[in-house]
N, C-alpha and C positions, 0 to 999 in steps of 0.2 A: 726425746729419749730414743734409745735404740729400738729397732724392730723387735717384736716379741718372738719372732720365728724366722728361721732362715729359709723357709719355704711356706707353701700354701697357708693362708689364713692368719698371718700375723697382723699386728697393729702397732702404731706409734702413738704416744701421748705427749702432750706439751702443756705447760701451765699458761693460762690466759688470765691476767688480772687487770682490773680497772685502776688507772693511775692518773693523777693530775699532772700539770705541766712541770712540776718539781720532782716527779717520780714517787710521790707519796700515794698510799692507797686511797682511792676515792670510791664512791658508790653511786655516782650519777651518770655512768655510762649507759648507752642504749643497749639493752639486752638483745634486741633484734639484730644488731650489727656485730655481735660478739663472734670472733673467729673460732673455728672448730678446735676442740681440744684433743680430738682423736681422729686418726685416719688409718685406712688399711695400707699395708705395705707388702702386699702379695708379691713374692719373688719366684713364681713358677711352682710347678708341682713337686711334692715331696717324693723322695725315692720310695719304691715299693717292690715287693717280690713279684716276679713274673715266672710262670712255670709252665712246662709242657705236659703232655699226656703221659701216663704211666706206660713204660715199655713192656715187652713180653716177659713172662716169668722165666727165670733161668733153669727151672726144673719142672717136669710135668707133675711131680708130686713131692711132698715133704721137704721143707727147708730151702726153697728157692727164694730169690729176691727179684724185685722189680725196681727199676730206676726211672727217674725223669730228670730233665734239665730244670734247674732252679737258679735264677740270676736276679741280682738287685739292679733295678733300672730307675732312671729319673723319669 
């Protein structure tokens, strides 16, 4: 199946069944040798907000604003 996430922490699943030589369901497979049904599929970090410090206030009193740089980064 497809990865459950396009970034950090996803996983993939598949179905593993026991079959005989004719492809019919069987129950005498060795459980210890069963292949994994799930694996991680980490594809790098997720994007996140990065931000700088607040700048100076635009007024010494009443109604000023402060700004800072905010960007979305991988």
